[in-house]
C-alpha positions as CSV (number, residue, x, y, z in Angstrom):
1,X,117.4,-83.4,-259.1
2,X,120.2,-82.1,-261.3
3,X,120.2,-82.7,-264.8
4,X,123.1,-85.5,-265.8
5,X,125.3,-84.9,-269.0
6,X,127.2,-87.6,-270.1
7,X,129.7,-87.3,-273.2
8,X,131.5,-90.7,-275.1
9,X,134.7,-89.7,-276.9
10,X,135.1,-92.4,-279.5
11,X,137.3,-92.7,-282.8
12,X,135.0,-91.3,-285.0
13,X,133.2,-88.1,-283.1
14,X,131.9,-87.2,-279.6
15,X,128.1,-88.4,-279.0
16,X,126.2,-86.6,-275.9
17,X,123.8,-88.0,-274.0
18,X,121.7,-86.0,-271.4
19,X,118.8,-87.3,-268.5
20,X,116.9,-84.5,-267.1
21,X,116.3,-84.0,-263.5
22,X,118.5,-87.5,-262.5
23,X,115.9,-89.7,-262.4
24,X,114.1,-89.3,-266.2
25,X,115.4,-91.8,-269.3
26,X,118.1,-90.9,-271.5
27,X,118.2,-89.2,-274.8
28,X,121.5,-88.8,-276.8
29,X,121.5,-86.1,-279.6
30,X,120.9,-86.5,-283.3
31,X,124.2,-87.4,-284.3
32,X,128.0,-87.4,-283.0
33,X,130.2,-84.0,-283.1
34,X,133.3,-83.0,-284.7
35,X,132.0,-86.3,-287.2
36,X,135.4,-88.6,-288.0
37,X,137.7,-87.1,-285.4
38,X,139.3,-89.0,-282.9
39,X,138.2,-87.8,-279.4
40,X,140.6,-88.7,-276.6
41,X,139.9,-86.0,-273.9
42,X,136.9,-84.7,-272.4
43,X,136.5,-82.2,-269.3
44,X,133.4,-81.0,-268.4
45,X,134.1,-77.8,-266.3
46,X,131.0,-76.9,-263.8
47,X,133.5,-74.4,-261.3
48,X,131.7,-71.2,-263.1
49,X,128.4,-69.9,-263.4
50,X,128.1,-71.5,-267.0
51,X,129.5,-75.0,-267.2
52,X,132.3,-75.8,-270.3
53,X,132.7,-78.4,-272.3
54,X,136.4,-79.2,-273.5
55,X,136.9,-80.9,-276.2
56,X,140.5,-82.5,-277.7
57,X,139.7,-83.9,-281.3
58,X,142.1,-85.3,-283.7
59,X,141.5,-85.0,-287.4
60,X,143.3,-86.9,-289.7
61,X,142.8,-83.9,-292.3
62,X,143.6,-80.7,-290.0
63,X,145.1,-82.0,-287.0
64,X,144.9,-81.8,-283.3
65,X,142.5,-78.9,-281.9
66,X,140.9,-78.5,-278.2
67,X,137.5,-77.1,-278.5
68,X,134.9,-75.3,-276.2
69,X,131.2,-74.9,-275.6
70,X,129.7,-73.1,-273.2
71,X,126.3,-74.2,-274.2
72,X,126.2,-77.9,-273.2
73,X,127.5,-79.4,-276.7
74,X,125.2,-77.3,-278.7
75,X,127.9,-75.6,-280.3
76,X,131.4,-75.4,-280.4
77,X,134.5,-73.0,-280.7
78,X,137.7,-73.5,-281.8
79,X,140.5,-70.6,-281.2
80,X,141.7,-68.8,-284.4
81,X,145.1,-70.0,-283.1
82,X,145.9,-73.9,-282.2
83,X,145.3,-73.9,-278.3
84,X,147.8,-76.4,-277.9
85,X,151.2,-76.0,-279.7
86,X,154.9,-76.8,-279.0
87,X,156.7,-73.9,-279.5
88,X,159.7,-74.2,-282.3
89,X,162.7,-74.9,-279.9
90,X,161.4,-77.6,-278.8
91,X,161.7,-79.5,-282.2
92,X,158.3,-80.9,-281.4
93,X,155.1,-81.4,-282.9
94,X,151.6,-82.3,-281.1
95,X,150.1,-85.7,-282.4
96,X,147.1,-85.6,-279.8
97,X,145.8,-84.2,-276.4
98,X,145.4,-87.0,-273.8
99,X,144.1,-85.1,-271.0
100,X,141.9,-82.0,-270.2
101,X,142.1,-81.4,-267.0
102,X,140.1,-78.4,-264.6
103,X,142.2,-77.7,-261.7
104,X,140.7,-78.4,-258.2
105,X,141.8,-74.9,-256.4
106,X,142.2,-72.8,-258.9
107,X,139.2,-71.1,-260.7
108,X,140.1,-70.8,-264.3
109,X,143.2,-72.8,-264.6
110,X,142.9,-76.0,-267.4
111,X,145.8,-78.3,-267.5
112,X,146.1,-80.2,-270.9
113,X,148.8,-83.5,-270.8
114,X,149.6,-84.6,-274.5
115,X,151.9,-86.6,-277.3
116,X,154.6,-86.2,-276.9
117,X,154.4,-86.3,-273.4
118,X,154.3,-82.7,-271.9
119,X,152.2,-80.7,-269.4
120,X,150.2,-77.2,-271.3
121,X,148.3,-74.8,-268.3
122,X,145.7,-72.8,-269.6
123,X,144.5,-69.6,-267.0
124,X,141.7,-68.9,-269.2
125,X,139.3,-72.0,-269.2
126,X,141.0,-73.9,-271.9
127,X,141.4,-71.0,-274.2
128,X,144.9,-70.6,-274.5
129,X,147.8,-73.2,-272.8
130,X,151.2,-72.6,-272.4
131,X,154.2,-75.5,-272.3
132,X,155.4,-76.3,-268.8
133,X,158.5,-76.5,-269.6
134,X,160.3,-78.0,-266.5
135,X,159.0,-81.0,-266.8
136,X,159.4,-80.6,-270.7
137,X,163.2,-80.6,-270.0
138,X,163.5,-83.2,-266.8
139,X,166.5,-84.5,-266.5
140,X,165.1,-88.1,-267.7
141,X,163.1,-87.2,-270.6
142,X,165.6,-88.3,-273.0
143,X,165.2,-91.9,-271.4
144,X,161.3,-92.0,-272.1
145,X,160.0,-94.4,-274.3
146,X,156.6,-94.9,-275.5
147,X,154.1,-97.2,-274.3
148,X,152.1,-99.3,-276.8
149,X,149.9,-96.5,-277.6
150,X,152.9,-93.7,-277.7
151,X,154.0,-91.5,-275.4
152,X,151.3,-89.9,-273.5
153,X,150.9,-87.9,-270.9
154,X,147.2,-88.9,-269.4
155,X,146.7,-88.1,-266.1
156,X,146.8,-85.2,-264.6
157,X,145.4,-84.5,-260.6
158,X,145.5,-81.4,-258.8
159,X,145.2,-81.0,-255.3
160,X,142.0,-79.5,-253.7
161,X,144.0,-78.4,-251.0
162,X,147.4,-76.5,-252.6
163,X,147.0,-75.1,-256.2
164,X,151.3,-76.0,-256.1
165,X,150.9,-79.7,-256.0
166,X,150.2,-81.3,-259.2
167,X,150.7,-85.4,-259.9
168,X,151.1,-86.4,-263.6
169,X,151.8,-89.7,-265.4
170,X,153.5,-90.5,-268.3
171,X,152.8,-93.5,-270.3
172,X,156.0,-94.7,-270.4
173,X,157.9,-92.5,-267.7
174,X,155.8,-93.2,-264.8
175,X,154.2,-90.8,-261.8
176,X,155.7,-87.4,-261.6
177,X,155.1,-84.8,-258.9
178,X,155.6,-80.7,-258.7
179,X,154.9,-79.2,-255.2
180,X,155.9,-76.2,-256.4
181,X,153.6,-74.9,-259.3
182,X,155.3,-76.4,-262.3
183,X,158.9,-75.0,-261.2
184,X,160.4,-78.4,-260.3
185,X,159.2,-82.0,-260.8
186,X,160.5,-85.6,-259.1
187,X,159.1,-89.0,-260.3
188,X,157.0,-90.4,-257.6
189,X,157.1,-94.5,-258.4
190,X,158.5,-96.3,-255.4
191,X,156.7,-99.5,-255.0
192,X,155.4,-99.5,-258.5
193,X,156.5,-102.3,-260.1
194,X,157.9,-102.4,-264.0
195,X,157.9,-106.2,-264.7
196,X,159.1,-105.4,-268.5
197,X,162.4,-104.2,-267.6
198,X,165.5,-105.6,-266.7
199,X,165.3,-103.4,-263.4
200,X,161.9,-104.4,-261.6
201,X,161.4,-101.5,-259.1
202,X,163.7,-98.2,-261.3
203,X,163.1,-94.8,-260.6
204,X,161.5,-94.1,-263.6
205,X,160.1,-96.0,-266.5
206,X,157.1,-97.6,-265.2
207,X,154.1,-97.8,-267.5
208,X,151.2,-96.6,-265.5
209,X,148.3,-96.3,-267.0
210,X,145.8,-94.3,-264.9
211,X,145.9,-92.8,-261.6
212,X,143.1,-91.9,-259.6
213,X,142.7,-89.7,-255.8
214,X,140.0,-90.7,-252.9
215,X,137.3,-89.0,-252.3
216,X,138.1,-88.2,-248.2
217,X,141.9,-88.5,-248.1
218,X,143.4,-86.0,-251.0
219,X,146.9,-88.0,-249.7
220,X,145.4,-91.4,-251.4
221,X,145.7,-92.1,-254.6
222,X,144.9,-95.4,-256.5
223,X,147.1,-96.6,-259.3
224,X,146.4,-99.0,-262.1
225,X,149.2,-100.3,-264.2
226,X,150.8,-102.2,-266.6
227,X,150.6,-105.3,-264.3
228,X,149.7,-104.0,-260.6
229,X,147.4,-101.8,-258.7
230,X,148.4,-99.8,-256.0
231,X,148.2,-97.4,-253.7
232,X,149.5,-94.3,-251.9
233,X,148.9,-93.3,-248.7
234,X,151.2,-90.0,-249.0
235,X,150.4,-87.9,-252.4
236,X,152.3,-90.8,-254.6
237,X,156.0,-91.0,-252.5
238,X,155.3,-94.3,-251.9
239,X,153.0,-97.1,-253.7
240,X,151.5,-100.8,-251.9
241,X,150.5,-103.5,-254.2
242,X,146.5,-104.2,-253.6
243,X,146.2,-106.4,-256.4
244,X,145.1,-109.4,-254.5
245,X,141.4,-110.3,-255.1
246,X,141.5,-109.6,-258.6
247,X,141.4,-112.0,-261.6
248,X,144.2,-109.8,-263.1
249,X,146.4,-107.1,-261.9
250,X,146.4,-105.9,-265.8
251,X,143.9,-103.0,-267.7
252,X,143.7,-99.4,-268.2
253,X,140.7,-97.7,-266.0
254,X,141.0,-96.8,-262.4
255,X,138.4,-94.2,-261.1
256,X,137.8,-93.1,-257.3
257,X,133.8,-92.7,-256.0
258,X,133.5,-89.2,-256.2
259,X,132.3,-89.2,-252.1
260,X,133.2,-92.3,-250.4
261,X,136.4,-93.0,-248.3
262,X,138.4,-96.1,-249.4
263,X,136.0,-96.3,-252.8
264,X,137.5,-97.0,-256.2
265,X,136.9,-98.9,-259.5
266,X,138.9,-101.0,-261.6
267,X,138.0,-103.0,-265.3
268,X,140.6,-106.1,-264.9
269,X,141.7,-107.0,-268.4
270,X,143.0,-110.3,-268.7
271,X,147.0,-109.9,-270.0
272,X,149.2,-106.8,-271.9
273,X,149.2,-109.9,-274.7
274,X,145.2,-110.6,-274.7
275,X,143.7,-107.1,-274.2
276,X,140.3,-108.2,-273.4
277,X,138.3,-108.3,-270.0
278,X,139.5,-111.0,-267.8
279,X,138.0,-114.4,-268.1
280,X,136.0,-113.0,-270.7
281,X,133.2,-111.8,-268.2
282,X,132.1,-107.7,-268.0
283,X,132.6,-107.2,-264.5
284,X,133.8,-103.9,-263.2
285,X,135.6,-104.3,-259.6
286,X,135.1,-102.4,-256.5
287,X,137.0,-102.0,-253.4
288,X,135.4,-100.3,-250.4
289,X,138.2,-100.6,-248.0
290,X,141.2,-99.1,-250.0
291,X,142.4,-102.6,-251.6
292,X,141.9,-105.1,-249.1
293,X,139.2,-106.8,-250.5
294,X,137.7,-106.5,-254.3
295,X,134.2,-107.2,-255.1
296,X,132.4,-107.7,-259.2
297,X,129.9,-106.0,-260.3
298,X,127.9,-107.6,-263.2
299,X,124.1,-107.4,-262.4
300,X,122.7,-105.8,-265.5
301,X,125.9,-106.3,-267.6
302,X,126.8,-108.7,-270.6
303,X,126.7,-112.3,-268.8
304,X,128.6,-114.5,-271.6
305,X,131.5,-114.5,-272.9
306,X,132.9,-110.6,-273.4
307,X,135.0,-108.8,-275.5
308,X,134.8,-105.4,-274.9
309,X,138.2,-103.7,-273.5
310,X,137.6,-100.6,-271.2
311,X,140.6,-97.7,-272.0
312,X,142.0,-95.7,-269.4
313,X,139.8,-92.6,-269.7
314,X,137.1,-94.8,-270.6
315,X,135.1,-95.5,-266.9
316,X,134.0,-92.1,-264.9
317,X,131.6,-91.2,-262.4
318,X,128.7,-88.0,-262.3
319,X,129.9,-86.7,-259.0
320,X,126.5,-87.7,-257.6
321,X,126.2,-89.3,-254.5
322,X,125.0,-92.3,-254.5
323,X,127.3,-91.6,-257.7
324,X,126.6,-92.2,-261.7
325,X,129.2,-94.4,-262.6
326,X,129.6,-95.0,-266.3
327,X,132.2,-96.9,-268.8
328,X,132.4,-97.8,-272.8
329,X,134.6,-100.3,-274.6
330,X,136.3,-100.8,-277.7
331,X,133.1,-102.6,-278.4
332,X,130.5,-99.1,-278.9
333,X,129.1,-100.1,-275.9
334,X,128.5,-97.4,-273.1
335,X,127.2,-98.9,-269.9
336,X,125.6,-96.5,-266.7
337,X,124.4,-97.2,-263.2
338,X,122.7,-94.9,-261.0
339,X,123.9,-96.8,-257.5
340,X,127.4,-96.8,-257.2
341,X,128.0,-99.6,-259.6
342,X,125.5,-102.2,-257.8
343,X,123.5,-102.6,-261.0
344,X,123.8,-101.4,-265.0
345,X,122.2,-100.6,-267.8
346,X,123.3,-100.7,-271.5
347,X,123.1,-96.3,-272.8
348,X,124.7,-97.1,-276.3
349,X,125.6,-99.8,-278.9
350,X,127.3,-100.1,-282.0
351,X,129.5,-96.9,-281.5
352,X,133.2,-96.5,-282.9
353,X,136.0,-97.9,-280.0
354,X,134.9,-95.6,-277.3
355,X,138.3,-93.6,-276.1
356,X,136.8,-91.5,-273.5
357,X,133.6,-91.3,-271.0
358,X,133.2,-88.2,-268.9
359,X,130.0,-86.8,-267.0
360,X,128.5,-84.6,-264.8
361,X,125.5,-83.2,-263.1
362,X,124.5,-79.7,-264.1
363,X,122.3,-77.8,-262.5
């Protein structure tokens, strides 16, 4: 069986866990990497012969940067010049890197999503990046406003069938798509509600929290919104509400099963003004029929009152079958499941605020 690597980005560094052979016990490295830096984004790029870890660090002293490791995190390289930087003519400066995404159909391409909301493209596996200007200069941009966590481009989805098709999500501008490699972009929010706006169904302006792609049908997407869980069956052109059956439709994270069709996971939150687990219960919810129904998954999770909020990038899968599922919360707890979410175990506790979780099978 493959080894599993688990990366946990927190407000005070990166923690790395490893499980040899897939069936052994978890071992975490002795100390965090990037001590005292907030780690909002991690990518585990397994496309080449040598896996590469990419990390978006956010030092309060030196500012944000992108680091990479080709030995599974034991040593790290930072470019001599900033990998992600706004050109002077934009008048903007980088606040943080929200997302790092190895492209599905281009072996050396990595995308970065940033705050202020922008998309960057790397052609050298994340060592240098270039601003995707057509999205930065989109005619709607002057009407984008920050969400509660800032104006971040937090989701990048690439299509395994077509390198020119890219979907991004911005808080609070909504979903945008390109079909021509980034030369032009169009809002893609039809059917996604914006209950906090005077017009509840605008072309853009939705507060999308995360989007995931179905494993079997690349045209099927799942979206967790600021109030509302939605599905698209046409790559985001139209969206349908699939939130019925959940204890709350507010939440941040959504993850698709890496192999099983019509299967996705969310972690419901009580409300936008009460950001704790729905009903104060630590439960992941899974759909196995593309949102027609939902089931709570709580075996092995805390059974009493619980207040650990799971953020948009703090739930992930390791790509195995059965899927290893993982999530971390703002209580500093990390949980893992080796059986598609049917049962869970606590891997870590008392960590700093968990911002990002990523896992992958290696070898």
